[in-house]
DOTI-976572 format. One record per residue (C-alpha): residue number from 1; residue in one letter; x, y, z. Coordinates in Angstrom, 2 decimals, decimal comma. Layout:
// residues N
NUM | A | X | Y | Z
...
This chain:
// residues 606
1 | X | 128,22 | 94,40 | 132,31
2 | X | 124,17 | 94,16 | 132,53
3 | X | 122,45 | 95,73 | 129,50
4 | X | 120,25 | 98,71 | 130,17
5 | X | 116,39 | 97,53 | 129,69
6 | X | 114,86 | 98,55 | 126,11
7 | X | 111,68 | 99,54 | 128,26
8 | X | 110,93 | 100,29 | 131,78
9 | X | 107,25 | 100,85 | 133,17
10 | X | 107,09 | 102,55 | 136,36
11 | X | 103,71 | 103,04 | 138,72
12 | X | 101,41 | 103,04 | 135,95
13 | X | 98,08 | 103,59 | 136,46
14 | X | 95,17 | 103,87 | 133,88
15 | X | 91,32 | 104,56 | 134,46
16 | X | 88,66 | 104,09 | 131,46
17 | X | 85,19 | 104,73 | 132,34
18 | X | 85,58 | 104,82 | 135,85
19 | X | 86,70 | 101,20 | 135,97
20 | X | 90,41 | 100,97 | 136,58
21 | X | 92,50 | 98,97 | 134,00
22 | X | 96,04 | 99,19 | 135,43
23 | X | 97,02 | 100,23 | 139,29
24 | X | 100,90 | 101,08 | 140,44
25 | X | 102,14 | 98,41 | 137,40
26 | X | 105,54 | 98,16 | 136,99
27 | X | 107,08 | 96,20 | 134,33
28 | X | 110,74 | 96,17 | 132,31
29 | X | 111,62 | 94,55 | 128,92
30 | X | 115,12 | 93,05 | 128,48
31 | X | 117,25 | 93,02 | 125,68
32 | X | 116,65 | 89,59 | 124,39
33 | X | 113,36 | 88,96 | 125,68
34 | X | 110,67 | 86,97 | 124,45
35 | X | 107,50 | 87,60 | 126,34
36 | X | 104,00 | 86,31 | 125,90
37 | X | 101,13 | 88,67 | 127,12
38 | X | 98,30 | 87,03 | 128,11
39 | X | 95,06 | 87,37 | 129,99
40 | X | 91,23 | 86,97 | 129,81
41 | X | 89,65 | 89,22 | 126,63
42 | X | 89,02 | 92,31 | 128,12
43 | X | 91,68 | 92,43 | 130,86
44 | X | 93,74 | 95,21 | 129,15
45 | X | 96,47 | 93,35 | 126,95
46 | X | 96,08 | 95,28 | 123,84
47 | X | 95,67 | 98,42 | 125,94
48 | X | 99,13 | 97,63 | 128,02
49 | X | 100,93 | 96,84 | 124,94
50 | X | 99,41 | 100,61 | 123,60
51 | X | 100,87 | 101,85 | 126,89
52 | X | 104,30 | 99,89 | 125,96
53 | X | 104,29 | 101,63 | 122,68
54 | X | 103,55 | 105,10 | 123,60
55 | X | 100,29 | 105,51 | 122,06
56 | X | 98,32 | 105,67 | 125,20
57 | X | 98,96 | 107,81 | 128,01
58 | X | 98,50 | 106,53 | 131,18
59 | X | 97,19 | 108,72 | 134,08
60 | X | 100,08 | 108,10 | 136,02
61 | X | 103,66 | 106,91 | 135,70
62 | X | 106,50 | 106,40 | 133,58
63 | X | 107,39 | 105,22 | 130,51
64 | X | 111,01 | 105,01 | 129,89
65 | X | 112,76 | 104,14 | 126,56
66 | X | 116,64 | 104,88 | 126,34
67 | X | 117,85 | 106,42 | 123,73
68 | X | 118,51 | 105,11 | 120,63
69 | X | 116,22 | 102,03 | 121,36
70 | X | 113,24 | 102,23 | 118,50
71 | X | 109,96 | 100,08 | 120,00
72 | X | 107,69 | 98,94 | 116,95
73 | X | 104,04 | 98,26 | 116,88
74 | X | 102,12 | 96,22 | 114,69
75 | X | 98,69 | 98,15 | 114,96
76 | X | 95,43 | 96,21 | 114,62
77 | X | 93,76 | 98,97 | 112,39
78 | X | 96,59 | 100,51 | 110,58
79 | X | 95,90 | 104,35 | 109,02
80 | X | 97,12 | 103,74 | 105,21
81 | X | 95,70 | 107,43 | 104,59
82 | X | 97,69 | 108,99 | 102,15
83 | X | 99,20 | 106,20 | 100,79
84 | X | 98,62 | 104,33 | 97,33
85 | X | 99,54 | 100,99 | 97,84
86 | X | 100,26 | 98,81 | 100,49
87 | X | 104,43 | 98,76 | 99,89
88 | X | 104,13 | 102,38 | 100,34
89 | X | 102,65 | 102,27 | 103,75
90 | X | 104,97 | 99,38 | 104,34
91 | X | 108,18 | 100,79 | 103,13
92 | X | 107,45 | 104,24 | 104,44
93 | X | 109,99 | 104,60 | 107,26
94 | X | 112,93 | 102,99 | 105,26
95 | X | 115,25 | 104,20 | 103,31
96 | X | 115,52 | 103,44 | 99,69
97 | X | 118,37 | 100,93 | 100,12
98 | X | 116,37 | 99,27 | 102,65
99 | X | 113,39 | 98,72 | 100,78
100 | X | 113,99 | 95,45 | 99,54
101 | X | 113,39 | 93,93 | 102,76
102 | X | 109,30 | 94,79 | 102,55
103 | X | 109,45 | 92,74 | 99,10
104 | X | 110,93 | 89,62 | 100,97
105 | X | 108,85 | 90,26 | 104,38
106 | X | 105,75 | 90,74 | 101,90
107 | X | 106,80 | 87,07 | 100,02
108 | X | 106,62 | 85,05 | 103,53
109 | X | 103,32 | 87,02 | 104,61
110 | X | 101,47 | 86,31 | 100,84
111 | X | 100,46 | 89,89 | 100,39
112 | X | 100,87 | 91,73 | 97,17
113 | X | 102,86 | 95,28 | 97,90
114 | X | 101,22 | 96,86 | 94,78
115 | X | 97,88 | 96,47 | 96,00
116 | X | 95,80 | 99,57 | 96,20
117 | X | 94,82 | 100,70 | 99,81
118 | X | 91,83 | 101,53 | 98,02
119 | X | 91,03 | 98,18 | 97,35
120 | X | 92,67 | 96,67 | 100,02
121 | X | 90,76 | 93,89 | 102,73
122 | X | 91,21 | 94,46 | 106,14
123 | X | 93,17 | 91,37 | 106,51
124 | X | 95,43 | 92,40 | 103,81
125 | X | 96,18 | 96,01 | 105,46
126 | X | 97,03 | 94,06 | 108,36
127 | X | 99,58 | 91,91 | 106,93
128 | X | 100,97 | 95,50 | 105,72
129 | X | 101,34 | 96,62 | 109,29
130 | X | 102,82 | 93,30 | 110,28
131 | X | 105,61 | 93,49 | 107,17
132 | X | 106,13 | 97,34 | 108,41
133 | X | 107,07 | 96,28 | 111,82
134 | X | 109,48 | 93,15 | 110,50
135 | X | 111,05 | 95,07 | 107,68
136 | X | 111,95 | 97,92 | 110,05
137 | X | 113,60 | 95,72 | 112,34
138 | X | 113,23 | 97,80 | 115,51
139 | X | 115,27 | 97,08 | 118,98
140 | X | 111,75 | 95,78 | 120,39
141 | X | 108,50 | 94,48 | 118,45
142 | X | 105,07 | 94,56 | 120,29
143 | X | 103,11 | 92,10 | 118,33
144 | X | 99,24 | 92,22 | 118,97
145 | X | 97,54 | 88,99 | 117,15
146 | X | 99,98 | 88,84 | 114,32
147 | X | 98,83 | 85,57 | 112,99
148 | X | 95,23 | 86,67 | 112,54
149 | X | 94,45 | 86,52 | 108,66
150 | X | 97,69 | 84,57 | 108,52
151 | X | 97,33 | 81,06 | 107,02
152 | X | 99,26 | 78,27 | 108,38
153 | X | 101,75 | 78,43 | 105,75
154 | X | 102,44 | 82,25 | 106,47
155 | X | 102,46 | 81,43 | 109,98
156 | X | 105,10 | 78,78 | 109,66
157 | X | 107,23 | 81,62 | 108,02
158 | X | 106,40 | 84,02 | 110,61
159 | X | 107,50 | 81,60 | 113,56
160 | X | 110,79 | 81,18 | 111,41
161 | X | 111,52 | 84,81 | 111,44
162 | X | 110,74 | 85,20 | 115,26
163 | X | 112,60 | 82,46 | 115,91
164 | X | 115,81 | 83,26 | 114,04
165 | X | 115,69 | 87,58 | 115,08
166 | X | 117,73 | 88,54 | 117,79
167 | X | 115,10 | 91,80 | 118,42
168 | X | 113,38 | 91,39 | 121,69
169 | X | 109,44 | 90,86 | 121,31
170 | X | 106,24 | 90,85 | 123,04
171 | X | 103,41 | 88,80 | 121,68
172 | X | 99,99 | 88,71 | 121,95
173 | X | 98,18 | 85,88 | 120,36
174 | X | 95,13 | 83,29 | 120,43
175 | X | 97,69 | 80,59 | 118,50
176 | X | 98,91 | 78,55 | 121,35
177 | X | 101,20 | 76,34 | 119,37
178 | X | 102,60 | 79,88 | 117,88
179 | X | 103,58 | 80,99 | 121,78
180 | X | 104,87 | 77,76 | 122,91
181 | X | 107,30 | 77,58 | 120,12
182 | X | 108,47 | 81,05 | 120,71
183 | X | 108,25 | 82,59 | 123,96
184 | X | 110,93 | 82,02 | 126,83
185 | X | 108,97 | 84,12 | 129,67
186 | X | 105,02 | 85,17 | 129,97
187 | X | 103,73 | 88,17 | 131,37
188 | X | 100,04 | 87,72 | 132,41
189 | X | 97,30 | 90,23 | 133,12
190 | X | 95,09 | 89,04 | 135,91
191 | X | 92,44 | 91,61 | 137,43
192 | X | 94,98 | 94,47 | 137,00
193 | X | 98,17 | 92,87 | 138,23
194 | X | 100,95 | 92,08 | 135,81
195 | X | 102,94 | 88,89 | 136,93
196 | X | 105,65 | 87,63 | 135,27
197 | X | 107,13 | 83,97 | 134,74
198 | X | 110,68 | 83,49 | 133,31
199 | X | 109,13 | 79,96 | 131,54
200 | X | 107,46 | 80,13 | 128,25
201 | X | 103,98 | 79,84 | 127,47
202 | X | 104,40 | 76,01 | 127,94
203 | X | 104,46 | 76,48 | 131,51
204 | X | 101,85 | 78,97 | 131,46
205 | X | 98,70 | 77,00 | 132,82
206 | X | 100,78 | 75,07 | 135,24
207 | X | 101,82 | 78,82 | 137,03
208 | X | 98,73 | 80,22 | 136,70
209 | X | 97,35 | 77,17 | 139,04
210 | X | 99,88 | 77,46 | 141,21
211 | X | 99,46 | 81,16 | 141,32
212 | X | 95,67 | 80,42 | 142,45
213 | X | 96,20 | 77,61 | 144,40
214 | X | 98,66 | 80,17 | 146,72
215 | X | 96,14 | 83,04 | 146,52
216 | X | 93,37 | 80,31 | 147,92
217 | X | 95,34 | 79,38 | 150,90
218 | X | 96,34 | 82,68 | 151,42
219 | X | 92,38 | 83,85 | 151,58
220 | X | 91,43 | 80,80 | 153,77
221 | X | 94,06 | 81,73 | 156,27
222 | X | 93,09 | 85,27 | 156,40
223 | X | 89,43 | 84,30 | 156,56
224 | X | 90,16 | 81,98 | 159,69
225 | X | 92,20 | 84,91 | 161,70
226 | X | 89,41 | 87,15 | 160,81
227 | X | 86,97 | 84,76 | 162,08
228 | X | 88,95 | 84,36 | 165,73
229 | X | 89,49 | 87,72 | 165,83
230 | X | 86,10 | 88,30 | 165,59
231 | X | 85,35 | 85,84 | 168,12
232 | X | 87,99 | 87,60 | 170,31
233 | X | 86,19 | 91,26 | 169,87
234 | X | 82,86 | 89,75 | 171,26
235 | X | 83,54 | 87,55 | 173,88
236 | X | 86,84 | 89,40 | 175,04
237 | X | 87,01 | 92,91 | 174,65
238 | X | 84,64 | 94,28 | 177,43
239 | X | 87,40 | 94,30 | 180,36
240 | X | 90,16 | 95,60 | 178,30
241 | X | 88,49 | 97,67 | 176,14
242 | X | 90,71 | 101,03 | 175,95
243 | X | 93,82 | 98,66 | 176,05
244 | X | 92,87 | 96,66 | 172,70
245 | X | 91,87 | 99,16 | 170,52
246 | X | 95,05 | 98,58 | 168,28
247 | X | 93,70 | 94,74 | 167,88
248 | X | 90,39 | 95,94 | 167,06
249 | X | 91,78 | 98,64 | 164,06
250 | X | 93,93 | 95,92 | 162,94
251 | X | 90,66 | 93,22 | 162,58
252 | X | 89,09 | 96,23 | 160,63
253 | X | 92,05 | 96,33 | 158,41
254 | X | 91,85 | 92,69 | 157,58
255 | X | 88,36 | 92,75 | 157,04
256 | X | 88,81 | 95,96 | 154,41
257 | X | 91,77 | 93,94 | 152,73
258 | X | 89,57 | 90,96 | 152,54
259 | X | 86,66 | 92,91 | 151,16
260 | X | 88,70 | 94,77 | 148,58
261 | X | 90,23 | 91,45 | 147,19
262 | X | 89,05 | 91,03 | 143,30
263 | X | 87,42 | 87,64 | 142,41
264 | X | 88,70 | 86,06 | 140,20
265 | X | 86,47 | 85,73 | 136,77
266 | X | 84,99 | 82,42 | 135,98
267 | X | 84,92 | 80,64 | 132,51
268 | X | 81,94 | 81,46 | 130,59
269 | X | 79,06 | 79,09 | 130,86
270 | X | 79,10 | 78,18 | 127,50
271 | X | 76,94 | 75,12 | 126,25
272 | X | 76,02 | 73,29 | 123,59
273 | X | 72,36 | 71,50 | 122,76
274 | X | 72,67 | 69,28 | 120,13
275 | X | 68,62 | 69,08 | 119,75
276 | X | 66,79 | 66,43 | 117,72
277 | X | 69,40 | 63,57 | 116,47
278 | X | 70,38 | 63,64 | 112,66
279 | X | 70,25 | 60,82 | 110,34
280 | X | 73,67 | 58,50 | 110,45
281 | X | 74,73 | 59,92 | 107,39
282 | X | 75,53 | 63,84 | 107,60
283 | X | 76,80 | 64,84 | 104,23
284 | X | 77,21 | 62,65 | 100,91
285 | X | 79,61 | 64,80 | 98,41
286 | X | 80,32 | 62,91 | 95,07
287 | X | 82,35 | 64,15 | 92,20
288 | X | 82,43 | 67,83 | 93,36
289 | X | 84,04 | 70,49 | 91,16
290 | X | 83,88 | 74,41 | 91,24
291 | X | 85,77 | 77,02 | 89,51
292 | X | 86,04 | 80,86 | 89,43
293 | X | 86,86 | 81,69 | 85,87
294 | X | 90,95 | 80,48 | 85,88
295 | X | 90,96 | 79,65 | 89,89
296 | X | 90,01 | 75,97 | 90,32
297 | X | 88,71 | 75,31 | 94,02
298 | X | 88,03 | 71,83 | 93,77
299 | X | 88,20 | 68,83 | 91,21
300 | X | 86,16 | 65,39 | 91,37
301 | X | 85,79 | 65,54 | 95,37
302 | X | 84,38 | 63,05 | 96,99
303 | X | 83,60 | 63,02 | 100,99
304 | X | 81,18 | 61,20 | 103,39
305 | X | 80,57 | 62,78 | 106,88
306 | X | 78,91 | 60,75 | 109,75
307 | X | 77,04 | 61,87 | 112,60
308 | X | 79,60 | 62,73 | 115,50
309 | X | 82,42 | 63,30 | 112,95
310 | X | 84,99 | 66,26 | 113,44
311 | X | 86,31 | 67,44 | 110,10
312 | X | 88,70 | 70,54 | 109,54
313 | X | 89,78 | 72,31 | 106,50
314 | X | 93,23 | 73,61 | 105,87
315 | X | 94,96 | 75,16 | 103,55
316 | X | 96,44 | 78,83 | 102,30
317 | X | 94,15 | 81,62 | 102,45
318 | X | 92,22 | 82,10 | 99,33
319 | X | 92,12 | 78,49 | 98,32
320 | X | 88,60 | 77,97 | 98,66
321 | X | 87,79 | 76,59 | 102,50
322 | X | 85,19 | 78,81 | 103,23
323 | X | 83,66 | 78,05 | 99,44
324 | X | 83,98 | 74,35 | 99,81
325 | X | 82,29 | 74,35 | 103,39
326 | X | 79,57 | 76,65 | 101,46
327 | X | 78,97 | 73,66 | 98,93
328 | X | 78,24 | 70,86 | 101,63
329 | X | 75,87 | 72,81 | 103,45
330 | X | 74,14 | 73,23 | 100,26
331 | X | 74,95 | 77,04 | 100,29
332 | X | 76,30 | 77,30 | 97,09
333 | X | 75,76 | 75,15 | 94,17
334 | X | 79,14 | 72,82 | 92,80
335 | X | 79,29 | 73,23 | 88,77
336 | X | 79,67 | 69,73 | 88,60
337 | X | 79,14 | 66,37 | 91,19
338 | X | 76,24 | 66,54 | 93,75
339 | X | 76,01 | 67,10 | 97,84
340 | X | 73,08 | 65,30 | 99,75
341 | X | 72,29 | 66,19 | 103,15
342 | X | 71,07 | 63,87 | 105,49
343 | X | 67,69 | 63,86 | 107,51
344 | X | 66,86 | 66,34 | 110,33
345 | X | 69,66 | 68,67 | 110,19
346 | X | 69,87 | 71,67 | 112,57
347 | X | 72,58 | 73,64 | 111,04
348 | X | 74,58 | 76,66 | 113,07
349 | X | 76,90 | 78,78 | 111,57
350 | X | 79,61 | 80,65 | 113,00
351 | X | 80,97 | 82,92 | 110,49
352 | X | 84,79 | 84,21 | 110,38
353 | X | 83,89 | 87,86 | 108,98
354 | X | 81,09 | 88,31 | 112,13
355 | X | 78,84 | 89,41 | 108,97
356 | X | 75,77 | 88,55 | 111,35
357 | X | 76,98 | 91,44 | 114,27
358 | X | 75,35 | 94,80 | 113,27
359 | X | 78,33 | 96,49 | 115,31
360 | X | 75,59 | 100,00 | 115,49
361 | X | 73,35 | 97,72 | 117,77
362 | X | 73,94 | 97,17 | 121,52
363 | X | 74,23 | 93,82 | 122,38
364 | X | 70,97 | 93,73 | 123,92
365 | X | 69,20 | 94,83 | 120,90
366 | X | 71,39 | 92,52 | 118,78
367 | X | 70,53 | 89,71 | 120,87
368 | X | 66,60 | 90,72 | 121,33
369 | X | 66,19 | 91,25 | 117,84
370 | X | 67,92 | 87,93 | 116,37
371 | X | 64,97 | 86,29 | 114,60
372 | X | 66,28 | 82,80 | 116,24
373 | X | 66,39 | 84,43 | 119,56
374 | X | 63,22 | 86,77 | 119,83
375 | X | 60,66 | 86,13 | 122,23
376 | X | 57,26 | 87,27 | 121,21
377 | X | 55,86 | 90,38 | 123,10
378 | X | 58,99 | 90,56 | 125,26
379 | X | 62,01 | 93,00 | 124,75
380 | X | 64,04 | 92,09 | 127,95
381 | X | 64,28 | 88,12 | 127,19
382 | X | 65,90 | 85,76 | 124,68
383 | X | 65,04 | 82,40 | 124,03
384 | X | 67,84 | 79,82 | 124,98
385 | X | 67,54 | 76,63 | 123,75
386 | X | 64,02 | 76,44 | 123,90
387 | X | 63,47 | 78,78 | 127,41
388 | X | 63,08 | 82,21 | 127,65
389 | X | 65,66 | 83,67 | 130,09
390 | X | 66,58 | 87,19 | 130,90
391 | X | 69,37 | 88,82 | 128,31
392 | X | 71,32 | 90,01 | 130,72
393 | X | 71,11 | 86,79 | 132,62
394 | X | 72,53 | 85,29 | 129,62
395 | X | 74,93 | 87,55 | 128,62
396 | X | 76,31 | 87,05 | 131,77
397 | X | 77,19 | 83,66 | 131,44
398 | X | 79,23 | 84,71 | 128,68
399 | X | 81,06 | 87,05 | 130,77
400 | X | 79,69 | 90,38 | 129,53
401 | X | 78,46 | 92,76 | 132,39
402 | X | 75,35 | 94,87 | 132,86
403 | X | 77,18 | 98,02 | 131,23
404 | X | 78,11 | 96,08 | 128,36
405 | X | 74,80 | 94,93 | 127,59
406 | X | 73,87 | 98,73 | 126,62
407 | X | 77,08 | 99,19 | 124,82
408 | X | 77,66 | 99,03 | 121,37
409 | X | 78,82 | 96,11 | 119,87
410 | X | 81,31 | 97,51 | 117,91
411 | X | 83,03 | 98,78 | 121,06
412 | X | 83,66 | 95,35 | 121,80
413 | X | 87,10 | 93,66 | 121,40
414 | X | 87,71 | 91,05 | 118,64
415 | X | 87,44 | 88,08 | 121,41
416 | X | 84,54 | 89,66 | 122,88
417 | X | 82,95 | 89,31 | 119,68
418 | X | 83,77 | 86,11 | 118,74
419 | X | 82,10 | 84,75 | 122,74
420 | X | 78,68 | 87,36 | 121,23
421 | X | 78,55 | 85,25 | 118,40
422 | X | 79,31 | 82,46 | 120,39
423 | X | 76,36 | 83,08 | 122,85
424 | X | 74,06 | 83,53 | 119,60
425 | X | 74,45 | 80,48 | 117,93
426 | X | 75,05 | 78,34 | 121,47
427 | X | 71,20 | 79,61 | 122,25
428 | X | 69,39 | 77,52 | 119,61
429 | X | 69,91 | 73,41 | 119,40
430 | X | 71,59 | 72,22 | 116,61
431 | X | 73,32 | 69,21 | 115,42
432 | X | 75,54 | 70,13 | 112,79
433 | X | 77,94 | 72,76 | 113,65
434 | X | 80,01 | 75,06 | 111,04
435 | X | 82,64 | 76,95 | 112,58
436 | X | 84,87 | 79,16 | 110,18
437 | X | 87,66 | 80,58 | 111,95
438 | X | 86,49 | 80,28 | 115,43
439 | X | 89,43 | 80,93 | 117,46
440 | X | 90,55 | 83,95 | 116,57
441 | X | 91,23 | 86,22 | 119,00
442 | X | 89,50 | 84,01 | 121,71
443 | X | 91,63 | 83,86 | 124,89
444 | X | 93,18 | 80,60 | 126,44
445 | X | 90,79 | 80,15 | 128,64
446 | X | 87,75 | 80,60 | 126,12
447 | X | 89,29 | 77,93 | 123,74
448 | X | 89,71 | 75,46 | 126,19
449 | X | 86,29 | 75,66 | 127,12
450 | X | 85,36 | 75,61 | 123,67
451 | X | 87,38 | 72,63 | 122,69
452 | X | 85,78 | 70,59 | 125,67
453 | X | 82,30 | 71,52 | 124,34
454 | X | 83,43 | 70,30 | 121,24
455 | X | 84,54 | 66,89 | 122,82
456 | X | 80,94 | 66,45 | 124,45
457 | X | 79,32 | 67,47 | 121,52
458 | X | 76,93 | 64,61 | 120,02
459 | X | 76,43 | 66,60 | 116,95
460 | X | 78,88 | 66,97 | 113,60
461 | X | 81,68 | 69,87 | 113,62
462 | X | 82,83 | 71,60 | 110,33
463 | X | 85,73 | 73,54 | 111,14
464 | X | 88,14 | 76,00 | 109,16
465 | X | 90,93 | 77,24 | 111,29
466 | X | 94,43 | 77,96 | 110,84
467 | X | 94,77 | 77,40 | 114,98
468 | X | 96,96 | 73,84 | 114,33
469 | X | 97,20 | 73,35 | 118,48
470 | X | 93,18 | 73,40 | 118,20
471 | X | 92,72 | 71,29 | 115,55
472 | X | 95,27 | 68,94 | 116,70
473 | X | 92,53 | 68,74 | 119,90
474 | X | 89,08 | 68,45 | 118,06
475 | X | 89,17 | 67,49 | 114,62
476 | X | 88,76 | 63,49 | 113,77
477 | X | 89,63 | 64,09 | 109,93
478 | X | 91,79 | 66,76 | 108,15
479 | X | 90,84 | 67,83 | 104,92
480 | X | 93,92 | 69,92 | 102,95
481 | X | 93,36 | 71,98 | 100,27
482 | X | 96,66 | 73,00 | 98,57
483 | X | 95,20 | 74,78 | 95,40
484 | X | 94,51 | 73,66 | 91,75
485 | X | 91,62 | 71,71 | 93,14
486 | X | 93,20 | 69,48 | 94,75
487 | X | 91,93 | 68,90 | 98,27
488 | X | 92,76 | 65,08 | 100,27
489 | X | 91,69 | 63,30 | 102,79
490 | X | 93,66 | 62,57 | 106,05
491 | X | 92,87 | 60,86 | 109,21
492 | X | 93,03 | 62,67 | 112,27
493 | X | 94,57 | 66,72 | 112,90
494 | X | 97,11 | 68,46 | 111,96
495 | X | 99,82 | 66,68 | 113,40
496 | X | 98,52 | 63,61 | 112,15
497 | X | 98,14 | 64,97 | 108,53
498 | X | 102,03 | 66,07 | 108,70
499 | X | 102,99 | 63,23 | 109,57
500 | X | 101,09 | 61,47 | 106,94
501 | X | 101,96 | 63,59 | 104,11
502 | X | 105,62 | 63,11 | 105,01
503 | X | 105,37 | 59,48 | 104,71
504 | X | 103,22 | 59,35 | 101,72
505 | X | 105,99 | 62,11 | 99,91
506 | X | 107,73 | 60,46 | 97,41
507 | X | 111,88 | 59,53 | 98,17
508 | X | 114,42 | 61,57 | 96,96
509 | X | 116,57 | 60,64 | 94,00
510 | X | 120,16 | 59,59 | 95,38
511 | X | 122,91 | 62,55 | 93,88
512 | X | 126,63 | 62,48 | 93,83
513 | X | 126,59 | 65,79 | 95,66
514 | X | 124,56 | 67,81 | 98,19
515 | X | 122,34 | 70,26 | 96,42
516 | X | 123,37 | 73,85 | 97,43
517 | X | 120,76 | 75,35 | 99,72
518 | X | 119,96 | 78,56 | 98,00
519 | X | 118,83 | 76,07 | 95,05
520 | X | 114,76 | 77,04 | 94,55
521 | X | 112,33 | 73,87 | 95,21
522 | X | 110,80 | 72,57 | 92,31
523 | X | 107,57 | 74,06 | 91,75
524 | X | 105,66 | 71,15 | 93,54
525 | X | 107,48 | 70,75 | 96,55
526 | X | 105,03 | 72,42 | 99,62
527 | X | 107,35 | 70,95 | 102,59
528 | X | 110,76 | 69,22 | 102,94
529 | X | 109,94 | 65,12 | 103,82
530 | X | 111,03 | 63,89 | 107,67
531 | X | 114,34 | 62,77 | 107,56
532 | X | 115,56 | 59,55 | 109,55
533 | X | 118,68 | 60,44 | 111,93
534 | X | 117,19 | 63,70 | 113,04
535 | X | 115,31 | 64,99 | 115,95
536 | X | 112,05 | 67,09 | 115,66
537 | X | 113,95 | 70,33 | 116,01
538 | X | 116,81 | 69,27 | 113,98
539 | X | 114,42 | 68,40 | 111,18
540 | X | 112,69 | 71,18 | 111,42
541 | X | 115,98 | 73,24 | 111,46
542 | X | 116,70 | 71,45 | 107,97
543 | X | 113,61 | 72,63 | 106,39
544 | X | 114,04 | 76,44 | 107,58
545 | X | 117,81 | 76,83 | 106,63
546 | X | 117,15 | 76,86 | 102,49
547 | X | 114,49 | 79,72 | 103,15
548 | X | 117,04 | 81,48 | 105,38
549 | X | 120,08 | 81,06 | 103,26
550 | X | 118,14 | 82,45 | 100,18
551 | X | 117,38 | 85,35 | 102,22
552 | X | 121,11 | 85,82 | 103,38
553 | X | 121,75 | 85,82 | 99,80
554 | X | 119,25 | 88,21 | 98,87
555 | X | 120,42 | 90,38 | 101,33
556 | X | 124,11 | 90,39 | 100,58
557 | X | 123,35 | 90,92 | 96,74
558 | X | 121,50 | 94,04 | 97,67
559 | X | 123,99 | 95,35 | 99,86
560 | X | 126,81 | 94,60 | 97,97
561 | X | 124,82 | 96,85 | 95,09
562 | X | 124,83 | 99,20 | 97,57
563 | X | 128,54 | 99,35 | 97,79
564 | X | 128,94 | 99,43 | 94,55
565 | X | 127,78 | 102,82 | 93,96
566 | X | 131,39 | 105,03 | 93,27
567 | X | 130,38 | 108,23 | 95,26
568 | X | 128,63 | 106,11 | 98,31
569 | X | 131,76 | 107,07 | 100,72
570 | X | 132,10 | 110,83 | 100,31
571 | X | 128,39 | 111,32 | 99,64
572 | X | 127,11 | 108,94 | 102,46
573 | X | 130,26 | 108,20 | 104,76
574 | X | 127,63 | 106,79 | 107,36
575 | X | 125,58 | 104,97 | 105,48
576 | X | 128,87 | 103,17 | 103,71
577 | X | 130,28 | 102,29 | 107,36
578 | X | 126,89 | 100,69 | 108,37
579 | X | 126,26 | 98,51 | 104,90
580 | X | 129,78 | 97,67 | 105,36
581 | X | 129,20 | 96,28 | 108,90
582 | X | 126,21 | 94,80 | 107,69
583 | X | 127,44 | 93,07 | 104,68
584 | X | 130,44 | 91,48 | 106,68
585 | X | 128,00 | 89,91 | 109,28
586 | X | 125,54 | 88,62 | 107,04
587 | X | 128,75 | 86,86 | 104,70
588 | X | 129,88 | 85,35 | 108,39
589 | X | 125,66 | 84,27 | 109,16
590 | X | 125,66 | 82,60 | 105,53
591 | X | 129,01 | 80,75 | 105,76
592 | X | 127,56 | 79,81 | 109,40
593 | X | 124,50 | 78,68 | 107,92
594 | X | 125,43 | 76,66 | 105,07
595 | X | 128,01 | 74,98 | 107,03
596 | X | 125,16 | 73,87 | 109,70
597 | X | 123,07 | 72,79 | 106,63
598 | X | 125,49 | 70,77 | 105,45
599 | X | 125,97 | 68,78 | 108,79
600 | X | 122,34 | 68,34 | 109,06
601 | X | 122,27 | 66,79 | 105,33
602 | X | 125,20 | 64,53 | 106,44
603 | X | 123,31 | 63,32 | 109,62
604 | X | 120,15 | 62,75 | 107,42
605 | X | 122,02 | 60,92 | 105,33
606 | X | 123,80 | 58,49 | 107,78
C-alpha cells in the first residue's frame, strides 16, 4: 500500500521585486526521500526551502502537509531572542525527558549548550539551530547548508547521523562529498523550473548535460521549423492568403515560444593573473611555535613552500589553522622560530569572515572604493589586472546583473558574497593566493570553475577548507593540525592524507576477545585504522558502529530512567506507552548493531 507524501507543493508561483522566482511549480516529497536540492547561486534554493517549511507564502499555489507530519527547517540566521543559552534554544520544543538528545547532538557538532546567547558567534548559533532540528527528529528535515561552520570531524559525524536516520530530508550543500554520500535523488532548480532525477547527486552532472543537450536539440529543431515556415510565408502565401491564416498563426506562436525561452546562465568569467613570477622559494618556516594562554597552536613546526605548490590546512575548528596561515604570511609573529618570505611576492587574500565587505555599501560602491581597484577621477570604472573596465561590465563577468550593481552587498546570498569577494581579489595580479574557506556557499558550477582556475594558476596557493572533495581536487600538500601544537605535513590531498595516516597508525595489540564496541576509545585515538579484508563501505561502517552503539546505550539508559518513575503510568499513560515502544525499538536496534559489529570485526581479523 502506497504511503501518503510528507509534503506536496502544487502550482506554486512566487515573484520577488517583479521577477518570477517560480511559476507553476509542482513538488512531492515522499517518506524516505533523501533529496539533494541544487541550482545556481540566486536561483531560489533557499526560497524554495522556506516555501516548503511554510515560512514564505507563495503568490499562488498550495502547500499540503498531512496531519501529524512535522516539517523541521534549519534556519540560516536563527532568532535566539528570549533564550539565555544555546542549549535552552536547542531544547525549547522538547519535553524534559527528551532534552538529553541536545547534549548528544551538541557533542557531535562541537558546541557547548551552556554558551550564553549574548556571546555566541554566528557559527555557534547555526550549530545550535542544527542541533535543535536533529534533536526534535521531525518526519521531514529541511537542511540549508548544514555543513557551514562545521569542521571535517563534525561533518563526518553529521554525515553518519544522516546516513543512519530513517527521516526524510532535503539537503542544500556546497560540499560535493557530503551530497554524494547521502542523497538518493536530486531536485534541480534551473531558470524557475524544478526538475527531479531519481538518482543521487553523484549522477547530477551527467544528468544536467543530458537535459541541456536535449534542450539544445529541441531549440535547433524549432529554429529550423521557424526558418522553413518563414520562407513559406514570404514565397507561398499570396495565392492562398485566406486559407493559410492558421499556418501563419502557428508561425507566430512558434516565434513567441522561441522568444520566451530563457537562456541558460553562463559560468562566471573568472580569471586569475599570476602577475610577476615570485622567487622559487615562497615561504621558509623553521621551528615555529605559538600559543595563546594555555592553548598551544603549533610547536617546533617546519615548512618549505615552493613556487606553484598548493598547500591545504585541515583540522578541527579552533585548532589554529587561520593563525598558522597568518604566521606563514608574516601577518602574525610567532613566539619562537622564523618565517622567511620569498622575493617578489604579490599576495591576495580571501577572508573566510568576508570582513573586507561593507554590507551597507552597494556592489558598485564596494568595487570603485576598493583602493586596489580605484581608477583615479572615475566613479564608473575599476582597475582589472592593470586595465580600466566599467564596473557593471566587470560585475557581469561574475554573474551580477545591472540591477544588483546598485543593491546593498548585505542583500546578497552567501554564495553571491563569496563570488563578489573573488571578483575583488581576482582584479589584481597576484602570485600567492591565501584562500580561507573559499568554498562556503558557492554553487557547483562556480566550484568547478574555481578548481579549474587554480589548476591553471602559475602562482602558489595556501588553502584552508573543510571541503574534502575540493581539497582532493586542488591540494598537492596537506597539513593536518590535530591540536596540542601538532601539525603534520602529508603529500597529496584529503584522501591521500587519510590513507597515509592509516598506514602510519600503530598496529593494534592482539587480545583474546574482541573489545566491547561501547567501550570509550583512548584519548589519543582519533580514527580507527583501516583494516584488511573489508570493503571501503564496511571499513566506514566498522568505524561508525561504536559511536552508534554508544548513542543507543545512552538513549536506552535515559528511557529506562524515565520508565522507572513509579507514577508515570498513571500520570502520563501516553508518554509511558511511547517510552516503552521506543525502549523496545532501541534495544532491538542495539542488538542488531552489536551483532553487525562482531561480524565485521571477525571479517577484518580473517
